[in-house]
Every structure is written in C-alpha cells, then in structure tokens.
C-alpha positions in Angstrom: -12.5 -23.4 24.3 -10.4 -21.0 22.5 -10.9 -20.6 18.6 -7.5 -21.0 16.7 -6.9 -18.2 13.8 -4.3 -18.7 11.0 -3.3 -15.8 9.5 -1.7 -16.3 6.0 0.7 -13.2 5.0 2.4 -11.4 7.9 2.8 -8.1 6.2 1.2 -4.7 6.3 -2.1 -6.0 6.4 -1.7 -9.6 8.0 0.5 -8.6 10.7 -1.8 -6.2 12.4 -4.7 -8.4 11.8 -3.1 -11.3 13.9 -2.3 -8.5 16.5 -6.0 -7.5 16.6 -7.0 -11.1 17.0 -4.9 -12.0 19.4 -6.0 -9.0 21.4 -9.5 -10.1 21.1 -8.5 -13.5 23.0 -7.9 -15.9 19.8 -5.3 -18.4 19.5 -3.7 -17.2 16.8 -0.8 -18.5 14.6 0.8 -16.5 11.8 2.2 -18.1 8.6 4.4 -16.6 6.3 6.7 -18.1 3.9 9.4 -15.7 4.1 11.8 -17.2 6.9 13.7 -13.8 7.3 10.2 -12.4 8.5 9.7 -15.3 10.8 13.0 -15.0 12.1 12.6 -11.4 12.9 9.2 -11.7 14.5 10.7 -14.6 16.5 13.1 -12.1 17.9 10.5 -9.6 18.9 11.4 -7.6 16.0 8.7 -6.0 13.9 9.3 -4.6 10.2 5.4 -3.0 10.1 5.1 0.2 11.3 1.6 -0.1 12.8 2.8 -2.8 14.9 5.3 -2.1 17.6 7.8 -4.3 19.3 5.9 -4.1 22.3 2.8 -5.0 20.7 4.5 -8.3 19.6 6.0 -9.0 22.9 2.6 -8.9 24.4 1.2 -11.1 21.9 3.9 -13.7 22.7 3.7 -13.3 26.2 -0.1 -14.1 26.0 1.0 -17.4 25.2 -1.6 -17.4 22.3 0.6 -16.1 19.5 3.1 -18.2 17.5 4.5 -17.8 13.9 5.6 -20.2 11.5 6.9 -20.5 8.0 5.4 -24.1 7.8 1.4 -24.3 7.1 1.4 -27.7 9.6 1.1 -24.9 12.3 -2.5 -23.9 10.9 -3.7 -27.4 11.6 -7.2 -27.6 12.9 -8.1 -23.7 12.5 -11.3 -22.2 13.3 -10.7 -19.2 11.1 -8.2 -18.6 8.6 -7.5 -15.2 7.1 -5.7 -14.9 3.9 -3.5 -11.6 3.3 -1.3 -12.5 0.6 0.0 -10.0 -2.1 -1.7 -9.7 -5.7 0.8 -8.0 -7.8 0.4 -7.2 -11.8 2.5 -9.0 -14.3 2.5 -7.2 -17.3 -0.9 -5.5 -16.8 -2.3 -9.2 -16.1 -3.6 -10.2 -12.0 -0.7 -12.6 -10.8 -2.9 -14.7 -8.1 -0.6 -17.3 -7.8 -0.2 -16.4 -4.0 -3.9 -16.7 -3.5 -3.7 -19.9 -5.1 -0.9 -21.5 -3.4 -2.4 -20.3 0.3 -5.9 -22.0 -0.6 -3.8 -25.0 -1.8 -1.6 -25.2 1.5 -4.9 -24.6 3.9 -7.3 -27.0 2.3 -5.9 -30.3 3.9 -6.1 -28.5 7.1 -9.4 -27.5 7.0 -11.8 -29.1 9.5 -16.0 -29.3 9.0 -17.5 -25.8 10.0 -14.1 -23.8 9.7 -13.9 -20.4 8.2 -11.8 -18.8 5.6 -11.6 -15.3 4.5 -9.7 -13.6 1.7 -8.7 -10.5 2.2 -6.0 -9.9 -0.7 -7.2 -7.3 -3.2 -8.6 -8.5 -6.3 -11.3 -8.5 -9.0 -14.9 -9.3 -8.3 -15.6 -12.9 -8.3 -12.2 -14.4 -7.4 -13.4 -15.8 -4.0 -16.4 -18.0 -5.4 -14.7 -18.4 -8.9 -11.2 -19.4 -8.1 -10.7 -19.4 -4.3 -13.8 -21.7 -3.0 -12.9 -24.5 -6.0 -9.2 -24.9 -4.8 -10.3 -25.0 -0.9 -13.2 -27.4 -1.7 -11.0 -29.8 -4.2 -8.2 -29.9 -1.1 -10.4 -30.5 1.7 -13.4 -32.6 0.2 -15.7 -30.3 2.1 -18.3 -27.9 0.1 -17.9 -24.2 0.4 -21.3 -23.2 2.3 -22.2 -26.7 3.5 -18.7 -28.2 4.9 -17.0 -25.0 5.4 -17.8 -21.0 5.9 -16.3 -18.6 3.2 -15.8 -15.1 3.3 -14.1 -11.8 1.7 -13.3 -8.6 3.6 -11.1 -6.1 1.7 -8.2 -4.7 3.8 -8.2 -1.1 4.7 -4.7 -0.8 6.0 -3.3 3.0 5.7 0.2 2.1 6.8 1.3 5.0 9.7 -2.3 6.2 10.0 -2.6 7.1 13.8 -6.3 8.3 13.4 -7.5 5.7 11.3 -6.1 2.0 12.6 -7.0 -1.0 11.9 -9.7 -1.2 15.0 -11.0 2.2 14.1 -11.7 1.7 10.4 -15.2 0.2 9.5 -14.6 -3.0 7.9 -16.6 -4.3 5.0 -18.0 -8.0 5.5 -19.2 -10.7 3.2 -19.8 -13.9 3.1 -21.1 -16.6 0.0 -24.3 -17.2 2.4 -25.9 -15.9 5.4 -24.0 -18.4 7.9 -20.7 -17.3 6.6 -21.6 -13.8 6.5 -22.4 -14.2 10.3 -19.2 -16.2 11.1 -17.1 -13.6 9.4 -19.0 -10.6 11.0 -18.7 -11.8 14.6 -14.9 -12.4 14.0 -13.9 -8.8 12.9 -16.6 -7.4 15.3 -14.3 -9.0 18.0 -11.4 -6.6 17.4 -12.8 -3.7 14.9 -15.1 -1.0 16.2 -17.4 -1.1 13.0 -18.5 -3.8 10.6 -20.4 -3.0 7.6 -22.2 -6.2 5.9 -22.9 -6.4 2.2 -24.8 -9.1 0.7 -22.0 -10.9 -1.4 -18.5 -11.4 -2.0 -18.5 -9.7 -5.4 -20.1 -6.7 -4.0 -17.2 -6.7 -1.4 -14.3 -7.3 -3.7 -15.7 -4.4 -6.0 -15.9 -1.9 -3.2 -12.2 -2.1 -2.6 -11.6 -1.4 -6.1 -14.0 1.5 -6.1 -12.2 3.1 -3.2 -9.0 3.0 -4.8 -9.7 3.7 -8.3 -11.9 6.8 -7.0 -8.6 8.1 -5.6 -6.4 6.9 -8.4 -8.7 9.0 -11.0 -8.7 12.1 -8.9 -5.0 12.1 -8.5 -4.4 11.8 -12.0 -7.0 14.8 -12.4 -4.8 17.2 -10.5 -1.6 15.8 -11.6 -2.4 16.5 -15.2 -3.8 19.9 -14.0 -0.2 20.6 -12.2 1.3 19.9 -15.7 -0.9 22.4 -17.7 -0.8 25.3 -14.7 3.0 25.0 -14.7 3.1 25.7 -18.5 0.2 28.3 -18.3 2.3 30.3 -15.6 -0.5 29.4 -12.9 0.2 28.4 -9.3 -1.9 25.3 -9.2 -1.3 24.9 -5.2 -3.2 28.1 -4.7 -6.1 27.4 -6.7 -6.5 23.9 -4.9 -6.6 25.9 -2.1 -9.0 28.3 -3.4 -11.1 25.5 -4.6 -10.8 23.6 -1.3 -12.7 26.7 0.6 -15.9 25.4 -0.8 -18.0 23.4 1.9 -20.0 21.1 -0.6 -19.4 19.7 -3.8 -15.5 19.4 -3.9 -12.8 17.0 -2.2 -9.4 18.4 -2.0 -6.6 15.8 -4.2 -2.8 17.3 -4.5 -0.7 16.5 -7.3 2.9 14.7 -6.4 5.5 12.8 -8.1 3.5 10.0 -8.8 1.5 7.3 -7.0 2.9 4.3 -4.9 2.0 1.6 -2.3 -0.1 -1.4 -3.7 -3.5 0.5 -3.7 -3.2 3.1 -6.4 -0.8 1.6 -8.9 -2.1 -2.0 -8.6 -5.8 -2.1 -7.5 -7.5 0.0 -10.1 -5.9 -2.3 -12.7 -7.6 -5.4 -11.5 -11.1 -3.9 -12.5 -9.8 -2.8 -15.7 -8.5 -5.9 -16.5 -11.6 -7.6 -15.5 -13.9 -5.4 -17.4 -11.5 -5.9 -20.7 -11.2 -9.9 -20.4 -15.2 -10.4 -19.0 -16.9 -7.8 -21.0 -14.9 -6.9 -23.8 -14.5 -3.4 -22.8 -12.1 -0.6 -22.2 -12.3 0.9 -18.4 -10.9 4.4 -20.1 -10.8 6.4 -16.9 -8.6 3.9 -15.3 -6.4 3.7 -18.3 -6.3 7.4 -18.7 -5.7 7.6 -14.9 -2.8 5.1 -15.3 -1.2 6.9 -18.2 -1.3 10.1 -16.3 0.0 8.8 -13.2 2.7 6.8 -14.5 4.4 9.4 -16.4 4.4 11.8 -13.3 8.0 10.8 -12.5 9.0 11.9 -16.2 7.3 14.9 -15.8 9.2 15.5 -12.5 12.8 14.9 -14.3 12.0 17.3 -17.1 11.0 20.0 -14.4 13.8 19.6 -12.5 15.9 19.7 -15.7 14.3 22.7 -16.8 14.7 24.5 -13.2 18.5 23.6 -13.3 18.7 25.3 -16.8 17.2 28.3 -15.5 20.6 28.5 -13.3 23.0 27.4 -16.2 23.6 24.1 -14.9 22.6 21.0 -17.0 21.1 17.9 -15.4 24.1 16.1 -17.1 26.8 15.9 -14.1 24.6 17.8 -11.7 24.2 16.0 -8.1 20.7 15.7 -6.8 19.6 15.0 -3.4 16.1 13.5 -3.1 14.6 13.8 0.1 12.0 10.8 1.2 12.0 7.8 -1.1 8.8 5.9 0.4 5.9 6.2 -1.4 4.0 8.3 1.4 5.0 10.7 4.2 5.5 9.3 7.7 5.9 5.5 6.4 8.4 3.3 5.6 6.3 1.5 2.6 8.5 1.9 -0.2 6.1 -0.6 -2.3 5.9 0.8 -6.1 7.2 4.1 -4.7 7.7 6.5 -7.8 11.2 7.7 -6.2 12.9 4.8 -7.8 11.3 5.7 -11.2 12.7 9.1 -10.9 16.0 8.1 -10.0 16.7 5.8 -12.7 15.5 8.6 -15.1 18.0 11.1 -13.4 20.5 8.6 -13.4 20.2 8.0 -17.1 20.3 11.4 -17.7 23.6 11.5 -16.0 22.8 13.0 -12.9 24.4 12.0 -9.7 21.6 10.8 -7.5 21.7 10.5 -3.9 18.8 10.4 -1.2 17.7 10.7 2.5 15.0 9.1 4.2 14.4 8.5 8.0 11.8 6.2 7.5 13.6 3.9 4.7 14.2 0.5 6.2 16.8 -1.3 3.8 15.6 -5.0 5.2 12.4 -4.3 3.0 13.6 -5.9 0.3 13.3 -3.0 -2.1 16.6 -2.3 -3.4 17.0 1.7 -4.4 19.5 2.6 -7.3 21.1 5.3 -5.8 23.3 6.0 -2.4 21.5 6.6 0.5 23.3 9.6 2.8 22.7 11.2 6.1 20.9 14.9 6.0 23.8 17.2 6.6 24.3 21.0 5.9 27.4 20.0 3.7 25.5 17.3 2.0 22.6 19.9 1.3 25.0 22.4 0.1 26.9 20.0 -2.1 23.6 19.1 -4.2 23.2 21.5 -7.3 19.6 20.7 -6.4 17.5 19.2 -4.0 13.9 17.2 -4.9 11.6 16.7 -2.4 9.8 13.7 -3.1 8.2 12.5 -0.1 7.8 15.0 2.8 8.3 13.4 6.1 7.6 15.3 9.2 10.8 14.4 11.1 13.0 15.7 7.9 14.8 19.0 9.1 13.5 21.3 6.3 14.8 24.3 7.9 18.2 22.6 7.3 17.4 22.4 3.9 16.1 25.7 2.9 19.0 27.1 4.7 21.7 25.4 2.7 20.0 24.4 -0.6 21.2 25.8 -3.9 18.0 25.0 -5.6 14.9 23.2 -4.3 12.3 21.5 -6.6 9.6 20.7 -4.1 6.8 18.2 -5.6 4.7 18.2 -2.4 4.1 21.9 -1.5 6.1 21.4 1.5 8.7 24.5 1.6 8.3 27.9 1.0 11.5 30.3 0.0 13.5 32.3 -2.9 15.3 29.1 -3.8 12.0 26.8 -4.1 10.4 25.7 -7.1 7.0 23.9 -6.9 5.7 21.2 -9.2 
C-alpha cells in the first residue's frame, strides 16, 4: 500500500518537499491555510521558483498529489511534515504556527504514524512544545504510539546546484525507531541523510549554520564601513585574502541581510540562551546590530556620493536595482531594500525600483514604484543604487546611461561607479 504523506505549509520549503515525496512514489496531500496559494496550485501555477509549473503538472498527473486548505484532507496520514513559518515578534520567537499545525494534525493521527517538524526553531521545541500538543490531541504517546522527528530545512531558493535532492539532509528522532522512519523517508528522495542523536542537536545544527554566516557577514560589513572611511578598497582586500588556500572562507559585504535565515534564525538561539541560561549571546547581538544598520550606512554613502556632485539626497530621483534579498531569486522576505527605500523616502528622495524577479503576488508590498528598465529611466535617475544584482539585469545599459551608480555588491566597474 502506498504511504500517505501530508505536508503542512506550502512555501519555499514545503512545496519542494511535497514534490520530492510525490516523485518518490508517496501519495501526497499539501495543506496550506492560505486559500490564494491553494487556488494558484489548483490552477497549476507555481509561486516557488524551485518548483516549476511543469513539476506541478507532473505531480497532479500522477494521481498522487492534491492540495487543500482543510486539514481534514490529511486524515489517516502515515507521515506528516510541518514546514510552517517561525517569525520573530519584537525579538521573541512566534511559534503559534507550529502550535496551530500540531493542534490541527493531532486528531487526524493514527497509531505508528510519523510527524516531522522542519520549521526553524530553538533547541528543545520538538520535545518540549510540539510533542505534548500532538499527544494531548491524539491520545497517543510520542515514541510509543507515534514516531516523532526533526529535520531542519536547508532550502536555498534559486540554487540550481544544491537543490533539495542534492543537499545533505540532517535528520533526527526522539528515539531510535523514530530516527529510522524519518531517515528512510528522506532517503527516498534526498541523496544523502545525516543522522544525529537527538532532535535538540538537529535543531541547534540549523541555528549554527545560519549564525556562522550571520556573524561573518557582519564582520565584513563592518570592515566595509571602516575601509570606506580609511580610503581602502575593501573588495580588493577581500579578493587578496581569498587567495589563501587554507584557513579563510570568503564572505562579502552588502546592503543588509534578508530572507528568513539570517535576520531571524540566529535570534532564536540568542533568545533561548538568554531565556534558559540568563546569558547574552554577544556574537549574535553584535552581528544583529551591524547587519540591521547596513541599510542606514548605504543611505549615508549614497547621500555622500551625491554630495560629491553637488546634489542633495532630498529631491533626487533614486533608481534601485533589485529588491529581493538575494540574486536570481524572487524571495523578498526581510529584504533590506524595503528599509533602504523607507530611509531614502524619509530623506526626501523620489524612489523607484526595477526587479525582474520580484513577484507582487508574494504579498510583500513595496513602499516605492516599480518601473521597467529603460535607457530613459536610467538617465532620469540622479543615482542608481545596485541592491541585488540579478544576472538578467542589463548592466551594460545601466553603466552606459547612469549619471552616478552606488554598487553595494561590487558588480559594476566604470568612472560613474562607486562601491560600498
């Protein structure tokens, strides 16, 4: 008999997991409380760049894939994967989506089923928060009546090399039997699984990965600020340091950090340490401070650059290139462009933006007008601000017609280009 898999949360993480499980032969039902997402999926339209319309069509054509906004569609599942958001609210982790999904799944559980949490969270969530809700609602005991595991997501939107299937998957269970079920499930559509001894270790592994990046990006961001004041080309120095074949890993400065991972995930660890141990995680707090204020630095640099040509920021027209948080991706979650635009607008600038990847239906409302990239639009701008350098932006047109360019990503060269 084909096993039934319920995937809860059909975003950047859940939809690829649903596709992978379907290709592996499982009978998959995708659950999302957003009716607009369900409507688009039923029409065969994707909103996640790692899943194509063709992928959706193949899944539906298999007869083993359906989507619904009603948890009743998950009745009798063998495996449930929960990939719901875990945002921060005023510095405190909001686990209400995890709690709600557990409450909705619990009455639909059967003996020997398996529930896997993928949402990023602090160490201890699976056993201390998730398990009790499932137990209370199902009448089953974790480990005895049902299997329970944790597997941190490692989705990198738009990455064509390290896809879900090609990225090693960390897996954990609350006991040996749970670990075996979780490991066998992911092994059916992921090339490599990495088993760890407990869910807390797996939860912490995710936070270590992103805290490592967060701290090192903060380091080079602060270096960029100081190098600018010292009259040093930080990009050339990073290039030189990168020639060392050992003991160095390249990180680059930028206009700020975005997505769910860097602006949010390290704060889960900081919050847990402060709440549980009474200590301050100083590295995370410092990295937050540096990265959170990079948009402010970008606006100061742009104002200074305009002053050099005797133009005030107030009244200047600024064309931002790229508003998503990373190149070649439509993911605009926590993107620094929004903060930059707010600061520019607050200083009196007329802000417009161009982004070939941004999807207005994603629910992220920009505080500026989106325009097409034309020679006339570029020439009309007093300054062009490169925020996210998508490969399909016509940068030759930009450098040819722009009066002045501040490039926060070191993508362009020319006499009219300043770098962060």
